[in-house]
C-alpha positions in Angstrom: 131.0 100.7 154.2 131.2 97.4 153.5 127.9 96.1 154.2 128.3 96.0 157.9 127.0 99.0 159.3 126.2 102.8 158.7 126.9 105.4 161.2 124.0 108.2 161.2 123.1 111.2 163.2 119.7 111.3 165.2 118.0 113.7 162.9 114.5 114.1 162.9 114.1 110.2 164.9 112.0 110.3 167.8 111.8 106.9 169.7 108.7 106.5 171.7 110.3 103.2 173.0 113.9 102.6 174.2 114.9 99.4 174.5 117.5 98.9 176.9 119.8 95.6 176.6 123.4 94.4 177.8 126.1 92.2 176.3 129.8 91.6 175.4 130.6 89.4 172.3 132.2 86.4 174.8 131.5 82.8 175.5 128.6 83.7 178.4 126.5 82.2 175.4 127.8 80.5 172.9 124.8 81.3 170.3 125.2 84.7 170.9 125.1 85.7 167.2 121.5 83.7 167.1 120.0 85.0 169.8 120.6 88.2 168.7 119.3 87.8 165.1 116.2 86.2 166.3 115.1 88.6 168.9 116.3 91.8 167.0 114.6 90.7 164.0 111.6 90.3 165.8 111.4 93.4 167.4 112.4 94.8 164.2 109.6 93.4 162.1 106.9 94.3 164.6 107.8 98.1 165.3 107.8 98.4 161.9 104.4 96.7 161.3 102.9 98.9 164.3 104.8 101.8 163.3 106.0 102.2 166.8 109.2 104.2 166.7 111.9 102.7 168.8 115.9 102.8 169.7 117.1 99.6 170.3 119.8 100.6 172.7 122.5 98.0 173.1 125.3 98.7 176.1 128.5 96.9 175.4 130.4 96.4 178.3 133.9 95.4 178.6 134.2 94.3 175.1 137.0 91.6 174.9 139.9 92.9 173.0 140.5 89.6 171.3 136.8 89.6 170.0 135.3 91.7 167.4 132.7 94.1 168.8 128.9 93.6 168.7 128.6 96.3 165.6 130.5 93.8 163.4 128.2 91.0 164.3 125.3 92.3 163.0 126.0 92.5 159.2 122.2 92.3 157.4 120.0 93.0 160.5 116.6 94.0 158.7 116.1 97.5 160.4 113.6 100.5 159.1 112.5 103.7 159.5 110.7 103.0 162.8 113.4 100.4 164.4 117.2 101.9 164.8 120.2 100.3 166.8 122.4 102.3 169.0 125.3 100.7 170.5 127.1 102.6 173.3 130.7 100.8 174.7 131.7 100.8 178.5 135.5 100.2 177.8 137.7 97.8 179.9 139.1 100.8 181.3 135.6 102.1 182.8 134.6 99.0 183.9 138.4 97.7 186.1 137.4 101.0 188.2 134.5 99.5 189.0 136.1 96.1 189.5 139.7 95.9 189.9 139.7 92.4 189.7 137.4 91.7 187.1 135.1 89.5 189.6 132.1 89.6 187.0 133.0 90.8 183.3 129.9 92.2 182.8 128.1 94.5 185.2 124.5 94.3 183.8 122.6 96.7 186.0 125.0 99.2 186.3 125.2 98.7 182.2 121.5 99.2 182.0 121.8 102.5 184.0 124.1 103.9 181.6 121.3 102.9 178.9 118.7 104.6 181.0 120.4 107.8 181.8 121.3 108.0 177.8 118.2 106.9 176.2 116.1 109.2 173.8 112.8 107.2 174.2 109.9 108.7 176.2 109.1 105.4 177.8 112.1 102.7 178.5 112.3 99.3 179.0 115.1 97.5 180.4 114.7 93.7 179.3 117.7 91.2 177.9 118.8 90.4 174.4 117.0 87.0 174.4 113.8 88.3 175.1 111.2 89.3 171.7 107.6 90.0 172.3 104.4 88.9 171.3 102.6 91.2 168.4 99.8 91.9 170.9 102.5 93.5 173.4 103.5 95.5 170.7 100.3 96.5 169.3 99.2 97.7 173.1 102.3 99.7 173.1 102.1 101.4 170.0 98.4 102.7 171.2 100.8 105.4 172.9 98.8 105.2 176.2 101.7 104.7 178.3 101.3 107.0 181.2 104.2 108.5 183.5 103.4 107.0 187.1 103.1 103.5 186.2 105.5 100.9 185.4 104.4 98.3 183.2 105.3 94.2 183.7 104.4 91.6 181.1 104.7 87.8 181.8 107.8 86.4 180.4 107.2 82.9 178.7 110.1 80.5 178.0 110.6 78.5 174.3 112.9 76.2 173.3 116.0 77.1 172.1 115.7 75.3 169.1 113.7 78.3 167.8 116.4 79.8 165.6 115.5 77.0 163.3 111.6 78.2 162.9 111.2 80.5 159.8 110.7 84.3 160.9 106.6 84.3 159.4 106.3 81.1 161.7 108.1 82.5 165.1 105.3 83.3 166.7 102.8 80.9 166.2 105.3 78.6 167.0 106.2 80.5 170.6 102.6 80.7 171.6 102.2 76.9 171.1 105.6 75.9 172.5 105.6 77.7 176.1 107.7 75.7 178.7 106.9 77.9 181.5 105.3 81.4 182.1 106.5 83.9 184.7 105.2 86.7 186.3 101.8 87.4 187.6 98.2 87.3 186.2 96.9 90.8 186.0 93.8 89.9 187.8 95.3 88.1 191.0 98.5 90.2 192.0 100.1 88.6 194.8 99.1 85.1 193.9 101.4 83.0 191.9 99.2 81.6 189.9 101.3 80.3 187.2 103.4 78.0 189.9 101.5 74.8 188.9 103.6 73.1 191.6 101.2 74.8 194.2 98.2 72.5 193.8 95.3 75.2 194.7 96.9 76.8 191.0 97.1 73.5 189.3 93.3 73.2 188.9 90.6 75.3 187.8 87.9 74.3 190.0 90.2 76.1 192.8 89.9 79.7 190.7 86.9 81.0 192.7 88.5 80.8 196.0 91.6 83.2 194.8 89.5 86.5 196.0 89.8 84.7 199.4 93.2 84.0 198.9 94.0 87.3 198.4 91.6 88.5 201.5 93.5 86.0 203.8 97.5 87.0 202.6 96.3 91.2 202.9 95.3 89.6 207.1 98.3 87.7 207.6 100.8 89.6 205.6 99.5 93.1 207.0 98.8 96.1 204.5 102.8 97.2 203.9 104.4 93.5 203.4 100.9 92.6 201.2 102.1 95.6 199.1 105.3 94.7 198.6 103.7 90.8 197.7 101.7 91.9 195.4 104.7 93.3 193.1 105.3 91.1 189.9 109.2 90.8 190.8 109.1 87.2 188.5 111.8 87.6 186.1 111.3 91.6 186.0 114.8 91.8 184.8 113.1 90.9 181.4 110.7 93.2 181.3 109.9 96.5 183.1 108.8 99.3 181.0 108.3 103.0 182.6 108.8 106.4 181.5 112.0 107.7 181.6 110.9 110.4 184.1 110.2 107.9 186.4 113.7 105.7 185.9 115.3 108.8 186.8 113.2 109.3 189.6 114.0 105.8 190.7 117.5 106.2 190.2 117.5 103.2 188.1 118.9 100.2 189.5 121.3 99.7 192.7 124.7 99.7 191.4 125.9 97.0 193.5 129.3 96.3 192.0 128.4 92.4 192.5 126.4 89.6 190.8 122.8 91.3 190.5 120.7 88.9 192.1 117.3 90.5 193.3 118.5 94.2 192.3 115.8 94.0 189.6 112.8 93.3 192.5 114.6 96.1 194.4 114.0 98.6 191.5 110.3 97.9 191.2 109.7 98.3 195.2 111.4 101.5 195.2 109.1 102.6 192.5 106.1 101.4 194.4 107.3 102.9 197.5 107.5 106.2 195.7 104.3 106.3 194.7 104.5 104.7 191.0 102.0 102.5 190.5 101.9 99.1 188.9 100.0 97.5 185.6 100.3 94.0 184.5 99.7 93.4 181.0 97.4 90.4 180.3 98.8 87.2 179.7 98.6 87.5 175.8 101.1 90.6 176.1 103.6 88.5 177.0 107.2 88.5 176.0 109.2 85.3 174.9 112.6 84.2 176.1 114.8 81.6 174.7 115.0 79.2 177.3 118.7 78.1 178.4 120.7 76.8 181.2 122.4 78.4 183.9 119.8 80.9 185.6 121.5 82.2 189.1 119.2 81.9 192.3 120.5 82.2 195.9 119.7 78.4 196.3 122.0 77.3 193.2 124.6 80.0 194.5 125.0 78.4 198.0 124.6 75.0 196.5 127.2 75.3 194.2 129.4 77.4 196.9 129.5 80.2 194.2 132.1 82.5 195.6 131.1 85.6 193.2 129.4 88.9 195.5 126.0 88.9 195.6 122.9 90.2 197.9 120.8 88.0 199.7 117.3 88.8 200.2 117.6 89.2 203.6 119.7 92.2 202.8 117.6 93.2 200.0 114.7 93.5 203.1 117.4 95.6 205.0 117.3 98.3 202.3 113.4 98.1 202.0 112.9 99.0 205.3 115.4 101.8 205.1 113.2 102.8 202.2 110.0 102.5 204.3 111.5 104.7 206.3 111.8 107.4 204.1 115.9 106.7 202.8 115.1 106.2 199.1 118.7 106.7 197.8 120.7 104.0 196.8 123.0 105.5 194.3 125.2 108.8 194.2 124.2 111.6 191.7 126.7 110.3 189.2 124.8 106.7 188.7 124.9 105.3 185.1 128.4 106.5 184.8 126.8 109.8 183.9 130.2 111.9 184.2 132.0 109.0 181.8 132.7 110.1 178.2 131.4 107.1 176.3 132.1 105.7 172.6 128.6 105.5 170.8 127.7 104.4 167.0 123.8 104.3 165.6 123.7 100.9 163.4 121.3 101.4 160.2 
């Protein structure tokens, strides 16, 4: 088959883990192919090494007709019996039903919902294509002790974008020693942003004994309900949120807001917490690495640049949270994740 790809049936392959990512072959990342190859190579290598049956589920959203599809740029990707790639395509026609003006060519969270609905794994990791794991994290997941009723978070460690030049066997050691910034919470102190070194109290280790007192003070100042929200590790959670498929379905995936998905990943975790799903933060060594890039969106940059794409402010998110606390937990219709749409898919091997 021209050595490009093989299509095969599901057969006896029963993934424990589904990794859900989304993309399209366009210019939003000029180094898309390099990012894909670097991250998929590492996932494939580690899943094989620790015998973790995994499907890498790519949702190709609104593919540009003038560009080759994603499956055609995966030539030579090293796969194995424990790591398979499946691509589900959401056509331009379906995209236009959601976004008639094509304001945002790729609706990331709706795409991930497509994956959540159709994933075969027992546990689903929603992440992004420029994320790859440390081997210690894969070892932990490969123990198969993950539990329903818990959502799992891991720190995101940004590494230089020259990582493509590093040999595969040196990639992990290089990443561990070239962390630009760490995002997420310390498993010992959920509620404190100890990795934010611009805060003086977190910059120096001599203040560390005061952390328990800081948590007590924060709980008193915020009150129990707000403190419980503050303890949720929302930083970069779109790059790593892992829970059982059953729990993802209970949460209803991500809020299908047809605009830029600012804060939408955090909202999913808050909803999970409010319906009784507990949080577990992996220790700092069990992290994922993110290939650094410019252009990340925040409310501040959107306001400063006067960007016109629709997005939800944190104040609007807080209104939804308030309704959730009052018992209204439904934010998507029953067909979320394009449940009733017939989508094309291919397994790649």
